[in-house]
C-alpha positions in Angstrom: -17.1 53.6 -7.2 -17.9 50.3 -5.7 -17.8 49.8 -2.0 -17.5 46.2 -0.8 -18.4 44.6 2.5 -15.8 41.9 3.3 -16.8 38.7 4.9 -15.0 35.5 5.8 -16.3 32.1 6.8 -14.5 29.3 8.6 -14.4 25.6 7.7 -17.7 25.0 9.6 -19.4 27.8 7.6 -19.6 30.4 10.4 -19.6 33.9 9.0 -17.5 36.7 10.4 -17.7 40.4 9.5 -17.6 43.8 11.1 -21.3 44.8 12.0 -22.3 48.4 12.2 -21.6 48.7 15.9 -18.1 47.3 15.5 -17.5 49.5 12.5 -18.4 52.5 14.6 -16.1 51.4 17.4 -13.2 50.3 15.2 -13.2 53.3 12.8 -11.3 55.3 15.4 -8.5 52.7 15.6 -5.9 52.9 12.9 -4.8 49.3 13.0 -8.1 47.8 11.7 -9.1 48.3 8.1 -12.8 47.7 8.1 -13.1 46.1 4.7 -10.0 44.0 4.7 -10.1 40.3 5.1 -6.9 40.3 7.1 -8.3 42.8 9.7 -11.4 40.6 10.2 -9.2 37.5 10.6 -7.0 39.3 13.1 -10.0 40.6 15.1 -11.6 37.1 15.4 -8.2 35.3 15.8 -8.6 33.3 12.6 -5.8 32.2 10.2 -6.3 34.0 6.9 -5.2 31.1 4.8 -7.9 28.9 6.4 -11.0 30.9 5.7 -13.2 31.5 2.7 -13.2 35.2 1.6 -16.1 37.1 0.1 -16.7 40.6 -1.0 -20.3 41.8 -1.3 -21.1 44.9 -3.4 -23.2 47.0 -1.1 -24.0 49.6 -3.8 -24.8 47.5 -6.9 -25.5 49.1 -10.1 -29.2 49.9 -10.3 -30.8 50.3 -13.7 -33.9 52.5 -13.7 -36.2 52.4 -16.6 -38.3 55.5 -17.0 -41.5 55.9 -19.1 -42.9 59.3 -19.4 -46.7 59.4 -18.8 -47.2 63.0 -18.1 -46.9 64.2 -21.7 -48.6 62.9 -24.9 -45.6 62.6 -27.1 -42.1 61.9 -25.9 -40.6 63.8 -28.9 -41.9 67.0 -27.3 -39.5 66.4 -24.3 -36.6 65.8 -26.7 -37.3 69.0 -28.6 -37.7 71.3 -25.6 -35.7 69.4 -23.0 
């Protein structure tokens, strides 16, 4: 499951998002959805149609490659594991 961090920028390139302190404070308020572009625009008094919208995957898929070095033959692991 991906979780995205929503970000908007205005025509001048200024970036707006909910930082960790704002997220903590706003999480108790039902009328702001923290990862919704509309909520960010409403909070900062921006017109949603006049901003660039971005979503950043904060938990990207990480590929881990493992090479066993603690045994002589990897087939031993397949047969006993």
